[in-house]
N, CA, C and O atoms as a GROMACS GRO file, in nm:
protein
  356
    1MET      N    1   6.530   2.554  -8.436
    1MET     CA    2   6.439   2.473  -8.513
    1MET      C    3   6.349   2.393  -8.418
    1MET      O    4   6.395   2.332  -8.322
    2ALA      N    5   6.221   2.395  -8.449
    2ALA     CA    6   6.125   2.325  -8.364
    2ALA      C    7   6.134   2.174  -8.383
    2ALA      O    8   6.178   2.125  -8.488
    3LYS      N    9   6.092   2.103  -8.280
    3LYS     CA   10   6.092   1.956  -8.289
    3LYS      C   11   5.989   1.911  -8.391
    3LYS      O   12   5.888   1.978  -8.414
    4GLU      N   13   6.016   1.799  -8.452
    4GLU     CA   14   5.925   1.745  -8.554
    4GLU      C   15   5.786   1.716  -8.497
    4GLU      O   16   5.685   1.729  -8.566
    5SER      N   17   5.783   1.675  -8.370
    5SER     CA   18   5.654   1.644  -8.309
    5SER      C   19   5.568   1.770  -8.294
    5SER      O   20   5.446   1.764  -8.306
    6VAL      N   21   5.631   1.883  -8.266
    6VAL     CA   22   5.558   2.010  -8.252
    6VAL      C   23   5.503   2.052  -8.388
    6VAL      O   24   5.389   2.098  -8.397
    7LYS      N   25   5.583   2.036  -8.492
    7LYS     CA   26   5.537   2.070  -8.627
    7LYS      C   27   5.421   1.979  -8.668
    7LYS      O   28   5.322   2.026  -8.725
    8ALA      N   29   5.432   1.851  -8.638
    8ALA     CA   30   5.328   1.755  -8.674
    8ALA      C   31   5.197   1.786  -8.600
    8ALA      O   32   5.089   1.775  -8.656
    9ARG      N   33   5.209   1.825  -8.474
    9ARG     CA   34   5.092   1.859  -8.394
    9ARG      C   35   5.020   1.981  -8.453
    9ARG      O   36   4.898   1.986  -8.457
   10GLN      N   37   5.099   2.079  -8.498
   10GLN     CA   38   5.042   2.199  -8.558
   10GLN      C   39   4.967   2.164  -8.687
   10GLN      O   40   4.858   2.216  -8.712
   11ILE      N   41   5.024   2.078  -8.768
   11ILE     CA   42   4.960   2.036  -8.893
   11ILE      C   43   4.829   1.962  -8.864
   11ILE      O   44   4.730   1.981  -8.933
   12LYS      N   45   4.831   1.878  -8.761
   12LYS     CA   46   4.712   1.805  -8.721
   12LYS      C   47   4.601   1.901  -8.676
   12LYS      O   48   4.484   1.882  -8.709
   13ARG      N   49   4.640   2.004  -8.601
   13ARG     CA   50   4.543   2.104  -8.556
   13ARG      C   51   4.483   2.179  -8.675
   13ARG      O   52   4.363   2.204  -8.679
   14GLU      N   53   4.569   2.215  -8.772
   14GLU     CA   54   4.520   2.287  -8.890
   14GLU      C   55   4.416   2.205  -8.966
   14GLU      O   56   4.316   2.258  -9.013
   15LYS      N   57   4.440   2.074  -8.977
   15LYS     CA   58   4.345   1.986  -9.045
   15LYS      C   59   4.212   1.980  -8.969
   15LYS      O   60   4.105   1.984  -9.030
   16LEU      N   61   4.219   1.969  -8.836
   16LEU     CA   62   4.097   1.963  -8.755
   16LEU      C   63   4.017   2.093  -8.764
   16LEU      O   64   3.894   2.089  -8.772
   17VAL      N   65   4.086   2.206  -8.763
   17VAL     CA   66   4.018   2.335  -8.773
   17VAL      C   67   3.944   2.343  -8.905
   17VAL      O   68   3.829   2.387  -8.911
   18LYS      N   69   4.010   2.300  -9.012
   18LYS     CA   70   3.950   2.304  -9.144
   18LYS      C   71   3.829   2.210  -9.152
   18LYS      O   72   3.727   2.243  -9.213
   19LYS      N   73   3.842   2.093  -9.090
   19LYS     CA   74   3.736   1.991  -9.094
   19LYS      C   75   3.609   2.039  -9.024
   19LYS      O   76   3.499   2.019  -9.076
   20TYR      N   77   3.623   2.102  -8.909
   20TYR     CA   78   3.508   2.140  -8.826
   20TYR      C   79   3.466   2.285  -8.842
   20TYR      O   80   3.382   2.333  -8.766
   21LEU      N   81   3.521   2.358  -8.939
   21LEU     CA   82   3.492   2.499  -8.956
   21LEU      C   83   3.343   2.526  -8.979
   21LEU      O   84   3.284   2.610  -8.911
   22LYS      N   85   3.283   2.456  -9.074
   22LYS     CA   86   3.141   2.479  -9.106
   22LYS      C   87   3.051   2.441  -8.990
   22LYS      O   88   2.957   2.512  -8.957
   23LYS      N   89   3.081   2.327  -8.927
   23LYS     CA   90   3.000   2.280  -8.814
   23LYS      C   91   3.009   2.379  -8.697
   23LYS      O   92   2.908   2.407  -8.632
   24ARG      N   93   3.128   2.430  -8.673
   24ARG     CA   94   3.150   2.526  -8.565
   24ARG      C   95   3.071   2.655  -8.591
   24ARG      O   96   3.009   2.709  -8.500
   25MET      N   97   3.074   2.703  -8.715
   25MET     CA   98   3.000   2.825  -8.748
   25MET      C   99   2.850   2.805  -8.733
   25MET      O  100   2.780   2.894  -8.685
   26LEU      N  101   2.800   2.688  -8.774
   26LEU     CA  102   2.658   2.657  -8.762
   26LEU      C  103   2.616   2.652  -8.615
   26LEU      O  104   2.512   2.707  -8.578
   27LEU      N  105   2.696   2.587  -8.532
   27LEU     CA  106   2.664   2.578  -8.389
   27LEU      C  107   2.668   2.715  -8.322
   27LEU      O  108   2.587   2.744  -8.234
   28LYS      N  109   2.761   2.800  -8.363
   28LYS     CA  110   2.769   2.935  -8.306
   28LYS      C  111   2.647   3.017  -8.346
   28LYS      O  112   2.594   3.094  -8.266
   29LYS      N  113   2.602   3.000  -8.470
   29LYS     CA  114   2.484   3.073  -8.519
   29LYS      C  115   2.361   3.033  -8.439
   29LYS      O  116   2.278   3.117  -8.405
   30LYS      N  117   2.349   2.902  -8.410
   30LYS     CA  118   2.235   2.851  -8.332
   30LYS      C  119   2.250   2.880  -8.183
   30LYS      O  120   2.156   2.862  -8.106
   31LYS      N  121   2.368   2.924  -8.143
   31LYS     CA  122   2.403   2.947  -8.002
   31LYS      C  123   2.392   2.818  -7.921
   31LYS      O  124   2.347   2.818  -7.806
   32ASP      N  125   2.435   2.709  -7.983
   32ASP     CA  126   2.436   2.577  -7.919
   32ASP      C  127   2.575   2.555  -7.858
   32ASP      O  128   2.662   2.492  -7.919
   33TYR      N  129   2.593   2.607  -7.739
   33TYR     CA  130   2.725   2.602  -7.675
   33TYR      C  131   2.759   2.463  -7.624
   33TYR      O  132   2.877   2.428  -7.612
   34GLU      N  133   2.658   2.383  -7.593
   34GLU     CA  134   2.685   2.245  -7.551
   34GLU      C  135   2.739   2.164  -7.668
   34GLU      O  136   2.827   2.079  -7.651
   35GLY      N  137   2.686   2.189  -7.786
   35GLY     CA  138   2.736   2.123  -7.906
   35GLY      C  139   2.879   2.163  -7.937
   35GLY      O  140   2.959   2.081  -7.982
   36LEU      N  141   2.911   2.289  -7.912
   36LEU     CA  142   3.049   2.336  -7.932
   36LEU      C  143   3.145   2.268  -7.835
   36LEU      O  144   3.259   2.237  -7.870
   37GLN      N  145   3.098   2.245  -7.713
   37GLN     CA  146   3.181   2.180  -7.612
   37GLN      C  147   3.217   2.037  -7.653
   37GLN      O  148   3.323   1.985  -7.614
   38LYS      N  149   3.130   1.973  -7.730
   38LYS     CA  150   3.152   1.833  -7.768
   38LYS      C  151   3.251   1.818  -7.883
   38LYS      O  152   3.301   1.708  -7.908
   39LEU      N  153   3.279   1.928  -7.953
   39LEU     CA  154   3.378   1.921  -8.061
   39LEU      C  155   3.517   1.901  -8.002
   39LEU      O  156   3.540   1.935  -7.886
   40PRO      N  157   3.611   1.846  -8.079
   40PRO     CA  158   3.748   1.828  -8.028
   40PRO      C  159   3.813   1.962  -7.992
   40PRO      O  160   3.790   2.063  -8.058
   41LYS      N  161   3.894   1.962  -7.887
   41LYS     CA  162   3.960   2.084  -7.842
   41LYS      C  163   4.045   2.147  -7.953
   41LYS      O  164   4.044   2.269  -7.972
   42ASN      N  165   4.116   2.063  -8.024
   42ASN     CA  166   4.208   2.115  -8.125
   42ASN      C  167   4.139   2.163  -8.252
   42ASN      O  168   4.205   2.209  -8.344
   43SER      N  169   4.007   2.153  -8.257
   43SER     CA  170   3.934   2.204  -8.373
   43SER      C  171   3.905   2.353  -8.359
   43SER      O  172   3.850   2.415  -8.450
   44CYS      N  173   3.941   2.410  -8.247
   44CYS     CA  174   3.921   2.553  -8.223
   44CYS      C  175   4.036   2.632  -8.286
   44CYS      O  176   4.153   2.602  -8.259
   45PRO      N  177   4.005   2.732  -8.369
   45PRO     CA  178   4.112   2.807  -8.437
   45PRO      C  179   4.202   2.886  -8.343
   45PRO      O  180   4.313   2.924  -8.381
   46VAL      N  181   4.158   2.910  -8.221
   46VAL     CA  182   4.239   2.984  -8.125
   46VAL      C  183   4.364   2.905  -8.084
   46VAL      O  184   4.464   2.964  -8.045
   47ARG      N  185   4.357   2.775  -8.094
   47ARG     CA  186   4.469   2.690  -8.054
   47ARG      C  187   4.582   2.685  -8.157
   47ARG      O  188   4.690   2.632  -8.129
   48LEU      N  189   4.558   2.742  -8.276
   48LEU     CA  190   4.662   2.745  -8.377
   48LEU      C  191   4.767   2.850  -8.340
   48LEU      O  192   4.737   2.949  -8.274
   49ARG      N  193   4.888   2.825  -8.383
   49ARG     CA  194   5.000   2.916  -8.356
   49ARG      C  195   5.066   2.950  -8.489
   49ARG      O  196   5.086   2.862  -8.572
   50ASN      N  197   5.100   3.076  -8.508
   50ASN     CA  198   5.173   3.113  -8.629
   50ASN      C  199   5.314   3.057  -8.619
   50ASN      O  200   5.388   3.089  -8.525
   51ARG      N  201   5.352   2.976  -8.715
   51ARG     CA  202   5.484   2.914  -8.715
   51ARG      C  203   5.552   2.934  -8.850
   51ARG      O  204   5.486   2.936  -8.954
   52CYS      N  205   5.683   2.947  -8.846
   52CYS     CA  206   5.763   2.956  -8.968
   52CYS      C  207   5.748   2.825  -9.043
   52CYS      O  208   5.765   2.717  -8.985
   53PHE      N  209   5.716   2.832  -9.173
   53PHE     CA  210   5.695   2.708  -9.247
   53PHE      C  211   5.828   2.642  -9.284
   53PHE      O  212   5.828   2.527  -9.328
   54LEU      N  213   5.939   2.711  -9.268
   54LEU     CA  214   6.069   2.650  -9.296
   54LEU      C  215   6.126   2.579  -9.174
   54LEU      O  216   6.176   2.467  -9.184
   55THR      N  217   6.119   2.645  -9.058
   55THR     CA  218   6.183   2.591  -8.938
   55THR      C  219   6.085   2.546  -8.830
   55THR      O  220   6.119   2.463  -8.746
   56GLY      N  221   5.964   2.601  -8.831
   56GLY     CA  222   5.867   2.569  -8.727
   56GLY      C  223   5.877   2.661  -8.607
   56GLY      O  224   5.807   2.641  -8.508
   57ARG      N  225   5.963   2.761  -8.615
   57ARG     CA  226   5.981   2.855  -8.504
   57ARG      C  227   5.853   2.937  -8.483
   57ARG      O  228   5.794   2.985  -8.580
   58ALA      N  229   5.810   2.953  -8.357
   58ALA     CA  230   5.686   3.020  -8.326
   58ALA      C  231   5.706   3.169  -8.295
   58ALA      O  232   5.616   3.250  -8.315
   59ARG      N  233   5.822   3.203  -8.246
   59ARG     CA  234   5.847   3.343  -8.209
   59ARG      C  235   5.916   3.417  -8.322
   59ARG      O  236   5.988   3.357  -8.402
   60GLY      N  237   5.895   3.548  -8.327
   60GLY     CA  238   5.958   3.629  -8.430
   60GLY      C  239   5.903   3.598  -8.568
   60GLY      O  240   5.977   3.596  -8.667
   61PHE      N  241   5.774   3.572  -8.576
   61PHE     CA  242   5.708   3.533  -8.700
   61PHE      C  243   5.667   3.657  -8.778
   61PHE      O  244   5.601   3.745  -8.723
   62ILE      N  245   5.704   3.666  -8.906
   62ILE     CA  246   5.664   3.775  -8.992
   62ILE      C  247   5.548   3.724  -9.076
   62ILE      O  248   5.566   3.642  -9.167
   63ARG      N  249   5.428   3.773  -9.046
   63ARG     CA  250   5.306   3.719  -9.104
   63ARG      C  251   5.301   3.732  -9.256
   63ARG      O  252   5.257   3.640  -9.325
   64PHE      N  253   5.345   3.846  -9.310
   64PHE     CA  254   5.337   3.870  -9.453
   64PHE      C  255   5.414   3.766  -9.533
   64PHE      O  256   5.370   3.723  -9.640
   65TYR      N  257   5.529   3.726  -9.481
   65TYR     CA  258   5.613   3.628  -9.551
   65TYR      C  259   5.593   3.485  -9.502
   65TYR      O  260   5.628   3.391  -9.573
   66GLY      N  261   5.538   3.468  -9.384
   66GLY     CA  262   5.513   3.334  -9.330
   66GLY      C  263   5.637   3.266  -9.277
   66GLY      O  264   5.639   3.143  -9.263
   67ILE      N  265   5.741   3.345  -9.247
   67ILE     CA  266   5.865   3.287  -9.196
   67ILE      C  267   5.912   3.365  -9.074
   67ILE      O  268   5.862   3.474  -9.046
   68SER      N  269   6.006   3.308  -9.002
   68SER     CA  270   6.059   3.374  -8.882
   68SER      C  271   6.157   3.483  -8.921
   68SER      O  272   6.205   3.487  -9.035
   69ARG      N  273   6.186   3.571  -8.828
   69ARG     CA  274   6.276   3.684  -8.853
   69ARG      C  275   6.416   3.637  -8.891
   69ARG      O  276   6.485   3.703  -8.969
   70ILE      N  277   6.458   3.525  -8.835
   70ILE     CA  278   6.592   3.473  -8.861
   70ILE      C  279   6.603   3.426  -9.006
   70ILE      O  280   6.698   3.461  -9.076
   71LYS      N  281   6.507   3.346  -9.049
   71LYS     CA  282   6.507   3.297  -9.187
   71LYS      C  283   6.485   3.411  -9.285
   71LYS      O  284   6.541   3.412  -9.394
   72PHE      N  285   6.402   3.509  -9.244
   72PHE     CA  286   6.378   3.624  -9.331
   72PHE      C  287   6.509   3.698  -9.358
   72PHE      O  288   6.539   3.732  -9.472
   73ARG      N  289   6.586   3.723  -9.253
   73ARG     CA  290   6.713   3.795  -9.268
   73ARG      C  291   6.810   3.715  -9.355
   73ARG      O  292   6.879   3.770  -9.440
   74GLU      N  293   6.814   3.585  -9.331
   74GLU     CA  294   6.903   3.498  -9.406
   74GLU      C  295   6.867   3.498  -9.556
   74GLU      O  296   6.956   3.512  -9.640
   75LEU      N  297   6.740   3.483  -9.587
   75LEU     CA  298   6.695   3.480  -9.726
   75LEU      C  299   6.708   3.616  -9.794
   75LEU      O  300   6.741   3.625  -9.912
   76ALA      N  301   6.683   3.724  -9.718
   76ALA     CA  302   6.695   3.858  -9.774
   76ALA      C  303   6.841   3.891  -9.805
   76ALA      O  304   6.871   3.955  -9.906
   77SER      N  305   6.930   3.847  -9.720
   77SER     CA  306   7.073   3.872  -9.742
   77SER      C  307   7.123   3.801  -9.867
   77SER      O  308   7.209   3.852  -9.939
   78LYS      N  309   7.070   3.682  -9.892
   78LYS     CA  310   7.110   3.605 -10.010
   78LYS      C  311   7.039   3.656 -10.136
   78LYS      O  312   7.076   3.617 -10.247
   79GLY      N  313   6.938   3.743 -10.119
   79GLY     CA  314   6.867   3.798 -10.234
   79GLY      C  315   6.755   3.711 -10.285
   79GLY      O  316   6.712   3.726 -10.399
   80TYR      N  317   6.706   3.620 -10.202
   80TYR     CA  318   6.598   3.530 -10.245
   80TYR      C  319   6.459   3.590 -10.232
   80TYR      O  320   6.363   3.538 -10.288
   81ILE      N  321   6.448   3.702 -10.157
   81ILE     CA  322   6.318   3.767 -10.142
   81ILE      C  323   6.319   3.892 -10.228
   81ILE      O  324   6.392   3.987 -10.199
   82PRO      N  325   6.239   3.895 -10.335
   82PRO     CA  326   6.242   4.008 -10.426
   82PRO      C  327   6.192   4.138 -10.360
   82PRO      O  328   6.094   4.138 -10.285
   83GLY      N  329   6.260   4.246 -10.391
   83GLY     CA  330   6.217   4.378 -10.340
   83GLY      C  331   6.267   4.409 -10.201
   83GLY      O  332   6.235   4.515 -10.147
   84VAL      N  333   6.343   4.320 -10.142
   84VAL     CA  334   6.394   4.342 -10.005
   84VAL      C  335   6.544   4.354 -10.012
   84VAL      O  336   6.612   4.269 -10.069
   85LYS      N  337   6.596   4.463  -9.952
   85LYS     CA  338   6.741   4.477  -9.944
   85LYS      C  339   6.778   4.533  -9.807
   85LYS      O  340   6.696   4.595  -9.740
   86LYS      N  341   6.899   4.510  -9.769
   86LYS     CA  342   6.946   4.554  -9.638
   86LYS      C  343   6.961   4.705  -9.640
   86LYS      O  344   7.020   4.762  -9.732
   87SER      N  345   6.906   4.769  -9.539
   87SER     CA  346   6.913   4.916  -9.534
   87SER      C  347   7.040   4.959  -9.466
   87SER      O  348   7.094   4.889  -9.380
   88SER      N  349   7.088   5.074  -9.505
   88SER     CA  350   7.205   5.135  -9.439
   88SER      C  351   7.193   5.285  -9.450
   88SER      O  352   7.140   5.336  -9.549
   89TRP      N  353   7.241   5.356  -9.349
   89TRP     CA  354   7.235   5.502  -9.352
   89TRP      C  355   7.356   5.561  -9.289
   89TRP      O  356   7.369   5.684  -9.282
   0.00000   0.00000   0.00000
């Protein structure tokens, strides 16, 4: 499980990206790279990391479900994810 500070930082970055999205697109269209440099670093979408919304884990992230592989297996085993069952052969 990720530290609370790491989760909070990620949420803060997501808010900044959302806030400056239109301004960033406008500056890119104008090719005003100096204006882009003046925007906050964390407003760049590249700095975002895919994280499990349950635990905050960054690695082993399953994009379709938005959770880590560990939580996915746990929830699938309990039957909480519809249409998913453990395979055996």
